C-alpha positions as CSV (number, residue, x, y, z in Angstrom):
1,M,-0.1,-0.1,0.0
2,T,1.5,3.3,-0.9
3,Q,1.9,5.9,2.0
4,A,0.4,9.3,1.5
5,V,2.9,12.1,0.8
6,D,3.0,14.6,3.6
7,H,3.5,17.7,1.4
8,I,5.4,20.7,2.4
9,V,2.8,23.6,2.5
10,I,2.6,27.3,3.0
11,S,0.4,28.0,5.8
12,G,1.0,31.7,6.6
13,M,2.4,34.6,4.7
14,A,2.9,38.4,4.9
15,V,4.1,41.1,2.5
16,E,5.3,44.8,2.6
17,A,5.4,46.4,-0.9
18,P,5.7,50.0,-2.4
19,G,2.6,52.2,-2.3
20,G,2.0,51.8,1.5
21,V,1.0,48.0,0.9
22,E,1.4,46.2,4.2
23,T,-1.4,43.5,4.2
24,L,-2.2,40.6,1.9
25,P,-5.7,42.2,0.9
26,E,-4.0,45.3,0.0
27,F,-1.5,43.5,-2.1
28,W,-4.1,41.6,-3.8
29,S,-6.2,44.7,-4.6
30,A,-3.3,46.3,-6.2
31,L,-2.7,43.3,-8.3
32,A,-6.3,42.8,-9.2
33,E,-6.8,46.5,-10.2
34,S,-3.6,46.8,-12.2
35,R,-2.3,49.4,-10.1
36,E,1.4,50.6,-10.6
37,L,2.9,51.2,-7.2
38,I,5.7,53.3,-8.5
39,G,6.8,56.6,-7.1
40,P,9.6,59.3,-7.0
41,F,13.0,58.8,-5.3
42,P,12.7,59.1,-1.5
43,R,13.9,62.6,-0.4
44,N,14.7,61.5,3.1
45,R,17.7,59.1,2.5
46,E,20.4,61.6,1.8
47,W,20.8,60.3,-1.9
48,P,22.5,62.3,-4.5
49,I,19.4,62.8,-6.6
50,E,20.5,65.6,-8.7
51,Q,23.5,63.7,-9.6
52,L,21.4,60.6,-10.5
53,L,19.1,62.5,-12.7
54,A,21.9,64.2,-14.6
55,L,23.9,60.9,-15.4
56,H,22.7,60.7,-19.0
57,R,24.4,64.0,-19.8
58,A,27.7,62.1,-19.5
59,E,28.7,59.9,-22.5
60,G,27.9,56.3,-22.0
61,W,25.4,56.6,-19.3
62,S,21.5,56.2,-19.8
63,R,18.7,58.2,-18.3
64,V,17.7,57.6,-14.7
65,A,14.1,58.3,-14.2
66,D,12.9,59.8,-11.0
67,A,11.0,56.7,-10.2
68,G,11.3,53.4,-8.4
69,G,9.2,51.0,-6.1
70,F,10.0,52.2,-2.7
71,L,8.8,51.1,0.7
72,A,7.0,54.1,2.4
73,G,7.7,52.7,5.8
74,A,11.3,51.7,5.3
75,T,12.4,54.5,7.8
76,E,9.8,53.4,10.3
77,F,10.5,51.0,13.2
78,D,9.7,50.3,16.7
79,P,12.8,48.8,18.3
80,M,11.6,48.4,21.8
81,F,8.8,46.1,20.5
82,F,11.5,43.7,19.5
83,G,13.7,44.2,22.5
84,I,16.3,46.3,20.6
85,T,17.7,49.5,21.8
86,P,17.1,52.7,19.9
87,R,20.9,53.2,19.4
88,E,21.4,49.8,18.0
89,A,18.2,50.0,15.9
90,V,19.8,53.1,14.2
91,S,22.8,50.9,13.1
92,M,20.8,48.1,11.7
93,D,20.5,47.6,8.1
94,P,16.7,48.6,7.4
95,Q,16.5,45.1,5.7
96,Q,16.8,43.7,9.2
97,R,14.0,45.9,10.6
98,V,11.5,45.2,7.6
99,A,12.3,41.6,7.7
100,L,11.5,41.4,11.5
101,R,8.0,42.9,11.2
102,V,7.0,41.1,8.1
103,A,8.1,37.8,9.8
104,W,6.0,38.8,12.7
105,R,3.0,39.4,10.6
106,A,3.5,36.1,8.7
107,L,3.4,34.1,12.0
108,E,0.2,36.0,13.0
109,N,-1.3,35.2,9.6
110,A,-0.8,31.6,10.3
111,G,-2.4,31.8,13.7
112,I,0.9,31.4,15.6
113,N,1.7,33.5,18.5
114,P,5.2,35.1,17.8
115,G,5.7,35.7,21.4
116,A,5.4,32.0,22.5
117,L,8.2,30.5,20.3
118,D,11.2,30.9,22.7
119,G,13.2,27.6,22.4
120,A,11.3,26.3,19.4
121,D,13.0,24.1,16.9
122,V,12.0,26.6,14.1
123,G,14.3,27.4,11.0
124,C,14.5,30.9,9.4
125,F,15.9,31.3,5.9
126,M,15.9,34.6,4.3
127,G,17.2,36.0,0.9
128,A,18.8,39.3,0.7
129,S,21.7,41.1,-1.0
130,I,24.3,43.6,-0.4
131,N,23.4,46.9,1.0
132,E,25.3,50.1,1.7
133,Y,23.5,51.5,4.6
134,G,25.2,53.7,7.0
135,P,28.9,54.7,7.5
136,I,31.6,52.3,6.8
137,A,32.7,50.0,9.6
138,G,36.4,50.7,9.2
139,A,36.1,54.2,10.9
140,V,35.3,55.4,14.4
141,T,31.7,56.8,14.5
142,E,29.0,57.0,17.1
143,Y,27.6,53.8,15.5
144,T,31.0,51.8,16.2
145,G,30.3,48.6,18.2
146,Y,27.0,48.0,16.3
147,R,28.3,47.9,12.8
148,V,29.1,44.2,12.5
149,T,25.8,42.9,13.5
150,G,24.1,46.0,11.9
151,S,25.4,45.5,8.4
152,A,26.0,41.6,8.2
153,L,23.7,39.9,5.8
154,G,23.6,36.9,8.1
155,A,21.9,39.1,10.7
156,I,18.8,39.4,8.7
157,A,17.7,35.9,9.4
158,G,19.7,35.9,12.8
159,R,17.7,38.9,13.9
160,I,14.5,37.2,13.4
161,S,15.7,33.9,15.1
162,H,17.1,35.9,18.1
163,S,14.3,38.1,18.5
164,L,11.8,35.2,18.6
165,G,14.0,32.7,20.3
166,L,14.2,30.2,17.5
167,I,16.8,27.5,17.8
168,G,16.5,25.8,14.4
169,P,19.0,26.6,11.4
170,S,19.1,30.3,10.7
171,L,20.8,31.7,7.7
172,T,20.6,34.3,5.0
173,T,21.4,33.5,1.3
174,D,22.5,35.8,-1.4
175,T,22.0,34.6,-4.9
176,A,21.1,37.9,-6.1
177,C,17.7,38.1,-7.5
178,A,17.1,34.5,-7.1
179,S,17.7,34.8,-3.4
180,S,14.2,34.5,-1.8
181,L,13.3,31.5,-3.8
182,T,16.6,29.9,-3.0
183,A,15.7,30.6,0.6
184,L,12.3,28.8,0.2
185,H,14.1,25.9,-1.4
186,L,16.6,25.6,1.4
187,A,13.6,25.9,4.1
188,A,11.7,23.3,2.5
189,N,14.5,20.9,2.4
190,A,15.4,21.6,5.9
191,V,11.8,20.7,7.1
192,R,11.7,17.6,4.9
193,G,15.0,16.5,6.2
194,G,14.1,16.9,9.9
195,E,16.4,19.8,10.5
196,C,13.6,21.7,12.2
197,D,10.0,21.3,12.9
198,W,8.9,24.1,10.5
199,A,10.4,27.3,9.2
200,L,10.1,30.8,8.0
201,A,11.3,31.5,4.6
202,G,11.4,34.9,2.7
203,G,13.3,37.6,1.3
204,V,13.8,41.4,1.8
205,C,15.2,44.3,-0.2
206,V,15.6,47.9,1.0
207,M,18.0,50.0,-0.8
208,G,20.5,51.6,1.5
209,S,22.0,53.5,-1.4
210,P,21.1,54.2,-4.9
211,A,24.1,52.0,-6.2
212,A,21.9,49.7,-8.4
213,F,20.8,52.9,-10.2
214,F,24.3,54.0,-11.0
215,E,25.4,50.4,-12.0
216,F,22.5,49.9,-14.4
217,S,22.7,53.4,-15.9
218,K,26.2,52.8,-16.8
219,N,25.2,49.3,-18.4
220,N,22.3,50.9,-20.2
221,A,20.0,48.6,-18.7
222,L,17.5,50.9,-16.8
223,A,13.9,51.7,-17.9
224,V,14.4,55.3,-19.1
225,D,10.7,56.0,-18.8
226,G,10.3,55.0,-15.3
227,H,8.1,51.9,-15.9
228,C,9.0,48.1,-15.7
229,R,7.4,46.8,-18.9
230,S,7.9,43.1,-18.2
231,Y,7.8,41.2,-21.6
232,G,6.7,44.3,-23.4
233,A,7.8,45.6,-26.8
234,D,8.5,49.0,-25.4
235,A,10.7,47.8,-22.6
236,T,14.0,49.7,-22.3
237,G,15.3,48.1,-19.1
238,T,14.5,47.3,-15.5
239,L,13.1,49.6,-12.8
240,W,14.5,49.0,-9.2
241,G,12.1,48.4,-6.3
242,E,12.0,47.3,-2.8
243,G,9.9,44.9,-0.8
244,A,9.6,41.9,1.6
245,G,7.6,38.6,1.7
246,V,7.8,36.0,4.4
247,V,5.9,32.5,4.3
248,I,5.4,29.7,6.9
249,V,6.6,26.5,5.7
250,E,5.6,23.1,7.3
251,H,4.3,19.6,6.7
252,E,0.6,19.4,5.7
253,S,0.0,16.9,8.5
254,R,1.2,19.6,11.1
255,A,-0.8,22.4,9.5
256,R,-3.9,20.3,9.6
257,E,-3.3,19.2,13.2
258,L,-3.0,22.7,14.4
259,G,-5.8,24.2,12.2
260,H,-3.6,26.4,10.1
261,R,-4.9,27.8,6.8
262,I,-3.1,26.1,3.9
263,Y,-2.5,28.5,1.0
264,G,-1.0,25.9,-1.2
265,R,1.6,22.9,-1.4
266,L,5.1,23.4,-2.6
267,L,5.2,20.4,-4.9
268,A,8.9,21.0,-5.9
269,S,11.6,23.6,-6.0
270,R,15.0,23.5,-7.7
271,V,18.2,25.7,-8.1
272,N,20.9,25.6,-10.7
273,H,23.6,27.8,-12.3
274,N,24.1,29.0,-15.9
275,G,27.7,27.5,-16.0
276,K,30.5,28.9,-18.4
277,G,29.7,30.5,-21.6
278,A,28.1,34.0,-21.8
279,P,29.2,36.8,-19.5
280,I,28.1,36.1,-15.9
281,A,25.3,38.6,-15.9
282,V,23.7,37.2,-19.1
283,P,20.8,34.9,-18.6
284,S,20.9,31.3,-20.1
285,T,17.9,30.0,-21.9
286,S,19.2,26.4,-21.8
287,A,19.9,26.6,-18.1
288,Q,16.5,27.8,-17.3
289,Q,14.7,25.4,-19.5
290,R,16.8,22.6,-17.8
291,L,15.7,23.9,-14.4
292,I,12.1,24.1,-15.2
293,E,12.0,20.5,-16.7
294,K,13.8,19.2,-13.6
295,T,11.4,20.9,-11.2
296,L,8.4,19.6,-13.3
297,S,9.7,16.0,-13.0
298,A,10.3,16.4,-9.3
299,A,6.6,17.8,-8.9
300,G,5.3,14.8,-10.7
301,I,2.9,16.9,-12.9
302,R,2.6,17.7,-16.5
303,A,3.6,21.1,-18.0
304,E,0.1,21.4,-19.5
305,D,-1.3,21.3,-15.9
306,I,0.3,24.8,-15.2
307,G,-2.2,27.6,-15.4
308,L,-0.1,30.5,-14.2
309,I,3.4,31.4,-14.4
310,E,4.9,34.2,-12.4
311,G,8.1,34.9,-14.5
312,H,11.1,36.9,-13.7
313,G,10.2,39.6,-16.3
314,T,12.8,42.3,-15.6
315,G,12.0,44.3,-18.6
316,T,15.5,44.1,-20.1
317,P,15.4,43.9,-23.9
318,V,18.2,41.0,-23.5
319,G,16.8,39.0,-20.5
320,D,13.1,38.9,-21.3
321,P,13.4,37.2,-24.6
322,L,15.9,34.6,-23.4
323,E,13.5,33.8,-20.6
324,L,10.4,33.7,-22.7
325,T,12.1,31.2,-25.0
326,A,12.8,28.8,-22.1
327,L,9.2,29.2,-20.8
328,A,7.8,28.7,-24.3
329,N,9.8,25.6,-24.9
330,A,9.0,24.0,-21.3
331,Y,5.3,25.3,-20.9
332,G,4.0,26.5,-24.3
333,A,3.5,23.4,-26.4
334,P,0.8,24.7,-28.9
335,D,-0.9,21.3,-29.1
336,R,-1.5,21.1,-25.4
337,A,-4.9,19.8,-24.2
338,T,-5.7,22.7,-21.8
339,P,-5.6,26.4,-22.6
340,G,-2.1,27.9,-22.5
341,P,-0.7,29.3,-19.3
342,R,-1.0,32.8,-18.4
343,L,2.3,34.7,-17.8
344,G,2.9,37.8,-15.8
345,S,5.4,39.6,-13.5
346,V,4.7,41.5,-10.3
347,K,7.7,43.7,-11.3
348,S,5.5,45.4,-13.8
349,N,3.4,46.7,-10.7
350,M,6.1,47.6,-8.4
351,G,9.5,47.4,-10.1
352,H,12.3,44.8,-9.5
353,A,12.6,44.1,-5.7
354,Q,15.7,42.2,-6.4
355,A,16.4,39.7,-3.5
356,A,12.7,39.7,-2.6
357,S,11.2,39.6,-6.0
358,G,10.8,35.9,-6.3
359,M,8.9,35.7,-2.9
360,L,6.6,38.5,-3.8
361,G,6.0,36.7,-7.0
362,L,5.2,33.5,-5.2
363,I,2.8,35.2,-2.8
364,K,1.1,36.7,-5.8
365,V,0.5,33.2,-7.2
366,L,-0.8,31.9,-3.9
367,L,-3.2,34.8,-3.6
368,S,-4.3,34.2,-7.1
369,G,-5.1,30.6,-6.2
370,A,-7.0,31.7,-3.2
371,N,-9.1,34.1,-5.2
372,G,-9.4,31.9,-8.2
373,Q,-8.3,34.7,-10.5
374,I,-5.3,35.6,-12.6
375,P,-4.4,39.2,-12.1
376,P,-3.2,41.2,-15.1
377,S,0.5,42.0,-15.8
378,L,1.0,45.5,-16.6
379,Y,1.9,46.5,-20.2
380,A,0.9,43.0,-21.4
381,D,-1.3,44.5,-24.3
382,N,1.9,45.2,-26.3
383,P,4.2,42.1,-25.9
384,T,7.7,41.9,-27.3
385,T,8.1,40.9,-30.8
386,E,11.3,39.1,-30.1
387,V,9.2,35.9,-29.5
388,D,7.0,34.1,-32.0
389,W,3.7,34.1,-30.0
390,D,2.0,32.2,-32.7
391,A,4.2,29.2,-32.2
392,T,3.5,28.8,-28.5
393,S,0.4,28.5,-26.3
394,L,2.0,30.9,-23.8
395,R,0.0,34.1,-23.3
396,L,0.5,37.3,-21.3
397,A,-2.1,37.8,-18.6
398,A,-3.6,41.0,-19.9
399,K,-6.9,41.2,-17.8
400,L,-8.4,39.9,-14.6
401,E,-9.7,36.5,-15.6
402,P,-10.9,33.3,-13.8
403,W,-8.3,30.7,-13.0
404,E,-9.9,27.3,-13.8
405,P,-8.6,24.4,-11.8
406,V,-7.5,21.2,-13.3
407,D,-9.3,18.3,-11.6
408,G,-10.0,20.6,-8.6
409,V,-6.4,22.0,-8.4
410,R,-4.8,25.2,-9.5
411,Y,-1.0,24.7,-10.6
412,G,1.3,27.6,-10.7
413,A,4.9,28.1,-11.3
414,V,7.5,30.8,-10.2
415,S,10.8,31.8,-11.6
416,S,13.7,33.8,-10.4
417,F,17.1,34.5,-12.1
418,G,20.1,36.0,-10.4
419,V,22.7,38.4,-11.8
420,A,25.6,35.9,-10.8
421,G,24.1,33.2,-12.7
422,T,21.9,31.3,-10.3
423,N,18.4,30.3,-11.4
424,A,15.5,29.2,-9.1
425,H,12.1,27.7,-9.9
426,A,9.1,26.5,-7.8
427,I,5.9,24.8,-8.5
428,L,2.8,25.2,-6.4
429,A,-0.5,23.3,-6.2
430,M,-3.5,24.9,-4.8
431,P,-6.6,22.7,-4.4
432,V,-9.7,24.7,-4.2
433,L,-9.9,26.1,-0.6
434,E,-12.8,23.9,0.4
435,D,-10.7,20.8,-0.6
436,I,-7.4,21.8,0.8
437,N,-8.6,23.0,4.1
438,A,-11.3,20.4,4.7
């Protein structure tokens, strides 16, 4: 007799996104209503904005628009709530502060009391990338003594574990823009392998400096019009954003026993690398396709079962066509028995949240499953002509439409690709709520 699989499920989640979005209903409303959560550069971070906006006047630099997906509450934090002194809080990378409060909300969303976890065998896996917040550590300042824990990437996950008293594995992973999906992959494996009873997994991005805008202006890879036109014909480059997302990962049996709401099952996740060949920052169609096929095989479902794909979709004229080719080859068979999958990217709404982007996309898919609808991807009405759309069943999600289940289950996929060559892919199953939470 075959033993039933005890799936890894996601039973709680929380987000913080541009435009003042701090709750799941607010996030879903923004997606369903096709709202763009883009705003001007923050004027309270001491950034050299005049210099940024004038970069295009120098030869070899592209225009920097006064735009991005910035967190309205990035400078707000209640340190005493988390047992942190105000002096130490000022020295903390804002990514630690945002990650702490979003993790707290994810626990509450799952019905877990965050204040009752001291000594719990719970893991914490966070994706994050470099930040330039605050003065350098190699100088004497009023913040000296707190700079090590304040700026260390490992302290993002470590701060959550320390504040809550979690004693399971705790690590921050940096695979650039694939970081948060990589963190989810590691968390799921840790729970499956018995390294911890359950885990938090997520990603965070708060820009401590405008370094990314300088870099991509020099590389002529920024959206000159201040919009992230994922997979669009008018795309000129990406637009940087910020955000955070955290989910609760546990065995389905545990979630059911404790009465947690189950948003979906993580059927499979995989991570790979492009290997040698093109320059390190250039995406690889073949590596992405291999990864998708390997993830599908591990999930044990057919490519034609997938109804929604949350792609990477940075809006770069180089990256988007390469990704679309891989997705079309893996998911877009023109003779598939079911309607072709809808494709979109949350980056079109809020810019590229870098290390957090994959988790925000994953939460978008889970909310789509819970609502039974596929939200539109902005700028989908004018898709890139670099792909032969007539030769694939893949279609951009251009409007809010029903998401029909396959045998009572909605299947979705999420992709993330890092600038250092790491690729991550995850496949989710969302039985209709009355079934999965029966």
